N, C-alpha and C positions, 0 to 999 in steps of 0.2 A: 895490869890493872884488872878490874872487874869485867870489862868487855872482852879482853883477851881470854880470860878463864872461861867465859860462856862460849866463845867461839871454839876453843879447844874441846870443850865438853861436847858441843854439838857435832863436831867432826868425828867423834867416836861412835856416834849413833849409826848402827848398821843400815845401809841403804839410803842414807840421807842424800837428798838432791843438793849438791854443793852449789848449784847455780840458781836455785829458787830464790826469788826476790833480789837477785843480783848483789850478793854480799860484798863482792870486791868493789863494786861501784859505791855502795853505801859506806864502806870503810874509807874509800878515797874521798868521798864527799865530806865525811866527818873528820878527815885529817888523821886517821888512825894508821900511821905508817907500820906499826908492828903487826897489825891485823892484815894489812895489804900484803906484807912480806910473807906472812904465814899462808894466806890464801893462794899466793902464787906458787907455793910448793904442793898444793893439793892436786892430785891427778884429776883431769877432766874439768878443771875450772875454766870457765869462759871469760877470757881476759877482755872481751869487748862488750859483754852484756851490759846494757844500760850505760854505755860510754863512760867507764871509770876515769879515763884520762881527761875528759871534758869536766867531769864532776870535781876532780882534784884541781884542775885549772881554775874553775869557777870559784873554788874556795881559796885559791891562792897558795895551795900546798905544793910549792916548787920541788921539795924533796920527793914527794910522791910522783909528780909529773916526771921528774928526772928518772926515777926508778922505772916507771911504766914505759918510758921511751926505750928502755933496754930490753923489754920483754918481747921475745919472738912472737910474731903474729898479731901484735897490737895494731889496731887501726887508729893511727894518730889523728885522723880527721873526723872520726865518729863523734857526733854531737857538736861539731864545729868549735873545738876548744880555742882556736886562735881568736875567733870573733868574741868568744866569751871573755877572754883575758883583756881584750880592749874594752868591752862594755863594763867590766868589773874593775878595771884599772889594776890588773895583776901583772906588773912589769916583769918580775922574775920568771913567771910562768910563760909569759909572752915571748921573752928572749929564748928560753929553752925550746919552745915549739918552733919558733921562726928559724932556729939554727938546724932543725931536723930536716934532712933531705927529703923526707916523705910528706912533709906538710904541704897541703894545698892552700896556698895563700889566696886563691880566688874562690874558695868554697862559699856558696851562698846559702842563706837560710831560705825559708819558703817565701819570704817577701823580696828576695833578691839582694839582701844586705850581705856585704862581705866585711871582713875585718877592716879593710881600708875605708869602705863607705861609712862604717860606724865611727872610725877614728876621725874622719873629716867632718861628719855631721856633729859629733860631740866635741869638736875642736881639741882633740888629743894629739897635738903636733908630734910628740915624741914617737908615738906609734905610727902615725901617718907617714912620717919621713922614712922610718925604717921599712915600712911596707912599700912605699913608692920606689925605693931603691932596690928592692928584692928582684933578682933576675927573672923570676917566674911571674911577676905581677902582670895582670892584664887590666886595662882600664875599660870601664863601661862608659861610653860616651853619654848614654842616656842617663846614667846615675850622676855623671858630672854635670849635665844640664840641670837636673833636678836640684843639685846642691849648689849650683851657681859657681862652680870652680872652673877656672880657665886653664890651669896647668895641664890637667889630663887631656883636655880637649885639644890644646895646641900640640901636645905630644902625639896624640893619635893622628891628627891631620898631618903633622910633619913626617911621621913614620909611614904615611900613605896606607894605613890599615883599612881605610874606607874608600870606596870608589866614588861615591856620590855624596857630597856634603857641602853645606854652606855654613860658615861660622861668622857670627856677628858678636862683637864684644860690646855689651851695653852695661854701663855702670859697674864695671868690675866683674860682672857675671857673664855667663856664656849662654847664648841662645843659638841653638843649632836646628836647622831645618833639614831633616833627612828624608830623601825621596825613596831610598832603598836601604835595607840592611839593619836599621836600628833594632827592630824587634828580634830578628834572627840572631843578632849579636848578643842581646840580653839573654835569650834562651840558651844559646851556646855557652855563655859564661856560667849560667846557673846549673846546667845539666851536663857539662863536660867533665 
């Protein structure tokens, strides 16, 4: 189509900066698989500029996500695509990302939200269940308290991951009084 013709023409311009304005991310965001494929063949293309995999996942373009997951050097966690798929209810993209061995299921945004915390907060059980069962998942006891969910709290306490803690179950929610570690755990979870 017209977009592809324009991209092909631009790529013939001598000295063109193939990464200016992150064209691969823009193509992924717009669902233009043909342009993404073409740009992946261009020498010097930055496959991570402006998080193309997150842009494709946000739009629900599973075919583009699947293609980008095969690209050497792709940062599968840039832009937190797993969390975006939960927020935007993009199940096919979510499953593709979750199955990738490099995905960080515990990646936080700047507010400390993870894919799991979003799934629980928004009552998206299909995502929450898959995330809870992922072998790499770590639970934030502080986030569990704020959401009033008891299952992660009981799992953390029974696994003995915290040295000091008192758990009270009140009205189906969890109230935990932590003397040590709750802030360190949250920081560790967000920045590790």
